[in-house]
C-alpha positions as CSV (number, residue, x, y, z in Angstrom):
1,M,-51.2,-37.2,158.7
2,D,-49.0,-38.7,161.5
3,K,-46.0,-36.6,160.3
4,Y,-48.1,-33.5,160.1
5,Y,-49.2,-33.7,163.7
6,M,-45.8,-34.8,164.9
7,Q,-44.3,-31.8,163.3
8,Q,-46.8,-29.6,165.2
9,A,-45.6,-31.3,168.4
10,L,-42.0,-30.7,167.6
11,T,-42.7,-27.1,166.8
12,I,-44.4,-26.3,170.2
13,A,-41.7,-28.3,172.0
14,Q,-39.2,-25.6,170.9
15,Y,-41.2,-22.9,172.8
16,A,-39.2,-23.9,175.9
17,I,-35.8,-24.1,174.4
18,G,-33.2,-23.4,177.1
19,R,-35.7,-23.7,179.9
20,T,-36.1,-27.4,180.6
21,S,-32.6,-28.5,181.5
22,P,-31.8,-31.1,182.6
23,N,-35.0,-32.4,181.2
24,P,-35.6,-32.8,177.4
25,L,-37.8,-30.6,175.2
26,V,-41.1,-32.3,174.7
27,G,-44.3,-31.4,172.8
28,A,-47.6,-33.2,172.7
29,V,-50.7,-32.8,170.4
30,I,-54.0,-34.6,170.9
31,V,-56.1,-35.2,167.8
32,K,-59.7,-36.4,167.6
33,D,-61.8,-36.7,164.5
34,G,-59.2,-34.8,162.5
35,H,-59.1,-31.8,164.9
36,I,-56.5,-30.8,167.4
37,V,-58.3,-30.8,170.8
38,G,-55.3,-30.3,173.1
39,Q,-51.7,-29.5,173.0
40,G,-48.9,-28.7,175.4
41,W,-45.2,-28.6,176.0
42,H,-42.9,-29.2,178.9
43,R,-42.0,-25.7,180.2
44,Q,-39.5,-26.2,183.0
45,A,-37.9,-29.1,185.0
46,G,-40.1,-30.0,188.0
47,T,-43.3,-28.8,186.3
48,P,-46.0,-30.9,184.5
49,H,-44.8,-32.6,181.3
50,A,-46.2,-31.9,177.8
51,E,-48.7,-34.7,177.9
52,I,-50.3,-33.4,181.1
53,H,-50.7,-29.9,179.6
54,A,-52.3,-31.4,176.5
55,L,-54.7,-33.6,178.5
56,A,-55.8,-30.6,180.6
57,Q,-56.6,-28.7,177.5
58,A,-58.4,-31.6,175.8
59,G,-60.5,-32.6,178.9
60,E,-63.1,-35.2,178.1
61,L,-62.3,-35.0,174.4
62,A,-59.1,-37.0,175.1
63,K,-61.1,-40.2,175.5
64,G,-60.7,-42.2,172.3
65,A,-58.3,-39.7,170.8
66,T,-54.7,-40.0,169.5
67,I,-51.8,-38.2,171.1
68,Y,-48.6,-37.3,169.3
69,V,-45.6,-37.0,171.6
70,T,-42.0,-36.1,170.6
71,L,-40.5,-38.4,173.3
72,E,-41.7,-41.5,174.9
73,P,-44.1,-40.8,177.9
74,C,-42.3,-41.4,181.2
75,S,-43.2,-44.4,183.3
76,H,-41.5,-43.5,186.6
77,H,-42.1,-41.2,189.6
78,G,-39.8,-38.2,189.6
79,R,-40.8,-34.7,190.6
80,T,-44.0,-35.4,188.6
81,G,-46.1,-38.6,188.2
82,P,-45.8,-41.1,185.2
83,C,-47.3,-39.6,182.0
84,A,-48.0,-43.1,180.7
85,D,-50.4,-43.7,183.6
86,A,-52.1,-40.3,182.9
87,L,-52.7,-41.3,179.2
88,I,-54.1,-44.6,180.2
89,A,-56.5,-43.0,182.7
90,A,-57.6,-40.5,180.1
91,G,-58.7,-43.3,177.8
92,L,-56.5,-42.5,174.8
93,K,-56.9,-44.9,171.9
94,K,-53.5,-44.4,170.2
95,V,-50.1,-43.0,171.2
96,V,-47.7,-41.9,168.4
97,V,-44.1,-41.1,169.6
98,A,-41.2,-39.8,167.6
99,M,-38.6,-41.7,169.6
100,T,-38.0,-43.7,172.8
101,D,-36.5,-42.1,175.8
102,P,-32.9,-43.2,176.3
103,N,-33.1,-42.3,180.0
104,P,-32.5,-45.7,181.8
105,E,-35.5,-44.9,184.1
106,V,-37.8,-44.9,181.0
107,A,-36.1,-46.7,178.0
108,G,-39.2,-48.3,176.6
109,K,-41.0,-48.9,179.8
110,G,-43.5,-46.3,179.1
111,L,-44.4,-47.8,175.7
112,T,-44.6,-51.2,177.3
113,R,-47.1,-50.0,179.9
114,L,-49.2,-48.3,177.2
115,R,-49.4,-51.5,175.1
116,A,-50.2,-53.6,178.2
117,A,-53.2,-51.3,178.7
118,G,-54.5,-52.0,175.2
119,I,-53.4,-48.7,173.6
120,E,-52.1,-48.8,170.1
121,V,-48.5,-47.4,170.0
122,V,-46.7,-46.2,166.9
123,E,-42.9,-45.4,167.1
124,G,-40.4,-43.6,164.9
125,I,-42.4,-40.8,163.4
126,L,-39.9,-38.0,162.6
127,A,-37.4,-39.7,164.9
128,T,-34.4,-37.9,163.3
129,E,-36.0,-34.5,163.9
130,A,-36.8,-35.4,167.4
131,A,-33.3,-36.5,168.1
132,K,-31.8,-33.3,166.8
133,L,-34.2,-31.2,168.9
134,N,-32.9,-33.0,172.0
135,E,-29.2,-33.3,171.0
136,V,-28.1,-31.8,174.3
137,F,-30.3,-34.1,176.5
138,L,-29.3,-37.2,174.5
139,K,-25.6,-36.6,174.9
140,W,-25.9,-35.9,178.6
141,I,-28.4,-38.6,179.6
142,T,-26.4,-41.4,177.8
143,T,-22.8,-40.3,178.5
144,G,-23.0,-38.2,181.6
145,M,-21.0,-35.5,179.8
146,P,-22.2,-32.0,178.7
147,F,-22.9,-31.3,175.1
148,G,-20.0,-29.1,174.0
149,V,-20.6,-26.1,171.7
150,L,-17.8,-24.0,170.3
151,K,-18.5,-20.5,169.0
152,T,-15.9,-18.4,167.2
153,A,-16.0,-15.3,165.0
154,M,-13.3,-14.6,162.5
155,S,-12.5,-12.4,159.5
156,L,-12.6,-13.6,155.9
157,D,-9.0,-14.5,156.1
158,G,-9.4,-16.5,159.3
159,K,-8.3,-14.1,162.0
160,I,-10.0,-13.6,165.4
161,A,-8.1,-10.4,166.2
162,A,-5.5,-8.0,164.6
163,Y,-1.8,-8.7,165.2
164,T,-2.0,-6.2,168.1
165,G,-4.7,-8.3,169.8
166,H,-7.5,-5.8,169.1
167,S,-10.7,-7.7,168.3
168,K,-13.7,-5.3,168.9
169,W,-15.5,-6.0,166.8
170,I,-14.9,-8.7,164.2
171,T,-18.7,-9.2,163.6
172,G,-21.6,-6.8,163.4
173,S,-24.3,-6.1,165.9
174,A,-26.8,-8.6,164.5
175,A,-24.3,-11.4,164.9
176,R,-23.5,-10.3,168.5
177,E,-27.1,-10.4,169.4
178,Y,-27.4,-13.8,167.9
179,V,-24.6,-15.0,170.2
180,H,-26.6,-13.7,173.2
181,R,-29.5,-15.8,172.0
182,L,-27.2,-18.8,172.0
183,R,-26.0,-18.0,175.5
184,D,-29.6,-18.0,176.5
185,I,-30.2,-21.6,175.6
186,Y,-27.1,-23.3,177.1
187,D,-26.4,-24.2,180.7
188,G,-22.8,-23.0,181.0
189,I,-20.5,-20.6,179.2
190,L,-16.8,-21.3,179.2
191,V,-13.7,-19.1,178.5
192,G,-10.0,-19.3,179.3
193,I,-8.1,-17.0,181.6
194,G,-6.7,-15.2,178.6
195,T,-10.1,-13.9,177.7
196,V,-10.7,-12.8,181.3
197,L,-7.4,-10.9,181.5
198,T,-7.8,-9.3,178.0
199,D,-11.5,-8.5,177.9
200,N,-12.8,-8.7,181.5
201,P,-16.1,-10.1,180.1
202,K,-19.3,-10.3,182.0
203,L,-20.4,-13.6,180.2
204,T,-24.0,-12.8,180.8
205,T,-27.0,-12.8,178.4
206,R,-28.4,-9.5,177.4
207,L,-31.5,-9.6,175.2
208,P,-34.2,-6.9,174.8
209,E,-37.0,-9.2,175.9
210,G,-35.1,-10.6,178.9
211,S,-33.1,-13.7,179.3
212,R,-31.3,-16.1,181.6
213,N,-27.6,-16.3,182.5
214,P,-25.6,-19.5,182.1
215,V,-23.2,-20.6,184.8
216,R,-19.8,-19.0,184.0
217,I,-16.8,-21.4,183.8
218,I,-13.3,-20.1,183.7
219,I,-10.3,-22.3,182.8
220,D,-7.5,-20.7,184.9
221,T,-4.6,-23.1,185.6
222,M,-2.7,-20.9,188.0
223,A,-5.7,-19.1,189.6
224,R,-4.8,-15.7,188.0
225,T,-8.3,-14.4,187.8
226,P,-8.3,-10.9,189.2
227,L,-10.4,-10.3,192.3
228,T,-11.8,-7.3,190.5
229,A,-12.9,-9.2,187.4
230,N,-16.6,-8.9,186.4
231,V,-17.1,-12.7,186.8
232,V,-16.0,-12.3,190.4
233,T,-17.7,-9.1,191.5
234,D,-20.9,-8.6,189.6
235,N,-23.1,-11.3,191.2
236,Q,-25.0,-11.7,187.9
237,A,-24.5,-15.5,187.6
238,P,-22.6,-18.3,189.5
239,T,-19.0,-18.5,188.6
240,I,-16.8,-21.7,188.6
241,I,-13.1,-21.3,188.2
242,A,-11.2,-24.5,187.3
243,V,-7.6,-24.4,188.5
244,S,-4.8,-27.0,188.6
245,Q,-3.2,-28.6,191.6
246,A,-0.2,-26.3,191.0
247,A,-2.2,-23.1,191.6
248,P,-1.1,-21.1,194.7
249,P,-3.3,-21.9,197.7
250,E,-3.5,-18.3,198.7
251,R,-4.9,-17.3,195.3
252,I,-7.5,-20.1,195.6
253,A,-8.5,-19.0,199.1
254,A,-8.8,-15.4,197.9
255,L,-11.1,-16.3,195.0
256,R,-13.3,-18.4,197.3
257,S,-13.5,-15.6,199.8
258,H,-15.1,-13.5,197.1
259,G,-17.9,-16.0,196.5
260,V,-16.7,-17.9,193.5
261,E,-16.4,-21.7,193.4
262,V,-12.9,-23.0,192.7
263,L,-12.4,-26.5,191.4
264,V,-8.9,-27.9,191.9
265,L,-8.4,-30.4,189.1
266,A,-5.6,-32.7,188.0
267,Q,-2.9,-31.1,186.0
268,T,-2.0,-32.1,182.4
269,P,0.9,-30.8,180.2
270,L,-1.6,-28.3,178.7
271,G,-3.2,-27.1,182.0
272,V,-6.2,-28.5,183.9
273,N,-7.8,-31.8,183.0
274,L,-10.7,-30.7,180.9
275,R,-12.4,-34.1,180.7
276,Q,-12.4,-34.2,184.5
277,L,-14.0,-30.8,184.5
278,F,-16.7,-31.8,182.0
279,K,-17.4,-35.0,184.0
280,I,-17.9,-32.9,187.1
281,L,-20.2,-30.4,185.3
282,G,-22.3,-33.3,183.9
283,E,-22.6,-34.7,187.4
284,R,-24.0,-31.3,188.5
285,R,-26.6,-31.5,185.7
286,I,-25.0,-28.9,183.6
287,T,-26.0,-30.5,180.4
288,S,-24.4,-28.1,177.9
289,V,-21.4,-25.9,177.7
290,F,-21.1,-22.9,175.3
291,V,-17.4,-22.1,174.6
292,E,-16.4,-18.5,173.8
293,G,-12.7,-18.9,174.4
294,G,-9.6,-18.0,172.4
295,A,-7.3,-20.0,170.2
296,A,-5.6,-21.9,173.1
297,I,-8.7,-23.1,174.9
298,N,-10.5,-23.9,171.7
299,A,-7.5,-26.1,170.7
300,S,-7.4,-27.8,174.0
301,L,-11.2,-28.6,174.0
302,L,-11.1,-30.0,170.5
303,A,-8.0,-32.1,171.3
304,A,-9.9,-33.5,174.4
305,N,-12.9,-34.5,172.2
306,L,-15.2,-32.3,174.2
307,I,-16.8,-30.3,171.4
308,D,-19.8,-31.6,169.6
309,K,-21.1,-28.6,167.6
310,V,-19.4,-25.5,166.1
311,Y,-20.9,-22.1,165.3
312,C,-18.5,-20.1,163.2
313,F,-19.3,-16.4,162.3
314,I,-17.4,-15.2,159.3
315,A,-17.2,-11.4,158.8
316,P,-16.6,-9.8,155.3
317,K,-13.3,-8.3,156.6
318,I,-9.7,-9.0,155.8
319,L,-7.2,-8.3,158.7
320,G,-4.0,-9.9,157.4
321,G,-0.8,-10.3,159.4
322,K,1.3,-13.4,160.0
323,A,1.1,-12.8,163.8
324,A,-2.7,-12.2,163.9
325,P,-4.3,-15.2,165.7
326,G,-6.7,-17.7,164.2
327,P,-9.6,-19.4,166.1
328,V,-7.7,-22.6,167.0
329,G,-4.2,-22.6,168.3
330,G,-2.1,-25.5,169.5
331,T,0.2,-27.5,167.3
332,G,-2.4,-28.4,164.7
333,V,-2.4,-31.4,162.4
334,E,0.5,-32.6,160.3
335,T,-1.5,-33.1,157.1
336,V,-4.8,-31.9,155.7
337,D,-6.3,-35.4,155.8
338,Q,-6.0,-35.3,159.6
339,A,-8.2,-32.3,159.9
340,I,-11.3,-32.3,162.2
341,L,-14.3,-32.6,160.0
342,L,-17.8,-31.1,160.3
343,E,-21.0,-32.6,159.0
344,D,-24.7,-31.6,158.7
345,I,-23.5,-28.1,157.8
346,A,-26.0,-25.2,157.7
347,T,-25.3,-21.6,156.7
348,Q,-27.2,-18.4,157.0
349,T,-26.6,-14.7,156.8
350,I,-26.8,-12.7,160.1
351,G,-26.7,-9.0,159.3
352,T,-23.5,-8.5,157.2
353,D,-21.9,-11.8,158.5
354,V,-22.2,-15.4,157.5
355,L,-22.9,-18.1,160.2
356,L,-21.8,-21.6,159.5
357,N,-22.7,-24.3,162.0
358,G,-22.2,-28.0,162.0
359,Y,-21.3,-31.1,164.0
360,I,-17.9,-32.6,164.6
361,T,-17.7,-36.0,163.0
362,G,-17.0,-38.9,165.3
363,R,-17.8,-37.3,168.6
364,E,-19.8,-39.0,171.4
365,G,-22.7,-36.6,170.8
366,R,-23.0,-37.6,167.1
367,D,-22.9,-41.3,167.9
368,V,-25.8,-40.8,170.4
369,Y,-27.7,-38.7,167.9
370,R,-27.4,-41.3,165.2
371,T,-28.5,-44.2,167.6
372,C,-31.4,-42.4,169.2
373,G,-32.6,-40.8,166.0
374,G,-32.4,-43.9,164.0
375,I,-30.0,-42.3,161.5
376,R,-28.3,-44.8,159.2
377,E,-25.2,-44.1,157.2
378,S,-25.6,-44.3,153.4
């Protein structure tokens, strides 16, 4: 039954997806005499953790009960008190956790405290599932870098636009709504200056039931973003524009005067130093970046090893044309055996389109996921 109750905890943890950053998603279920007497999930950073909500619901029934938690109870004082102490005070008999917390401030200390208080502790129940649930948090807390997610939409013959540059719309309305749901769960959304100049996007989240807007991040080597662009004028979300040291100072000053933040970064042969940008974003507790750029920015981010996960929408359309662009530009690989590989592939139909998503093999995020989730290669 341990797996059954842990699955319940994992399910309710997902209720807060996209709302807890930079904290992890956590669910907790309290069971006594074969019945669930309390449950809770962490709703937002700075608010009570999942265990506290579950204890409040269980009340006196928590004494002598078992709690199932998707992540090790914390043992330190942050914006809230230590959950391990709360479980001890409530008189829990047993604590079952999916995985330990890789946060250096916790990292096994919570479980040690529980055992020292005489509470039985069981670890590793559905650890792989728990690690996947918190793939964003695990990458960020252990490396300091945001979890990079690349989204692209292409025709059946691999084109993201016609040879004229016309691209509205490759995919159908159902797929486009799904993309807004993805925007709703990630901290930042990133495009290149080409997308801004061509499409003048808002880069906001628009869902019928309401949503949140990610921070908008523009890669703009020479500070060419128009002062009339939506990302500059609409005040719908914060905008960060990353420029190189070669950008004209007067353009930087003009953008700043319109309320956007401009980061002046080191220059590389391909533009701004993207790893430097991601490091700064991670330091600012932007734990994930959703990339909706064109072929050039996609190639640069892949080459810099900054993408962990890929969402690829494939529309049942054939555009043709040697000059029609594909989703990834750059020089490309010399031989097929040098190709970037995806693993843990999943596919589904979204309206008339097919969505394929998977993880890039060998990236930092995958290494963290394997370690924390207890995954072993066969």
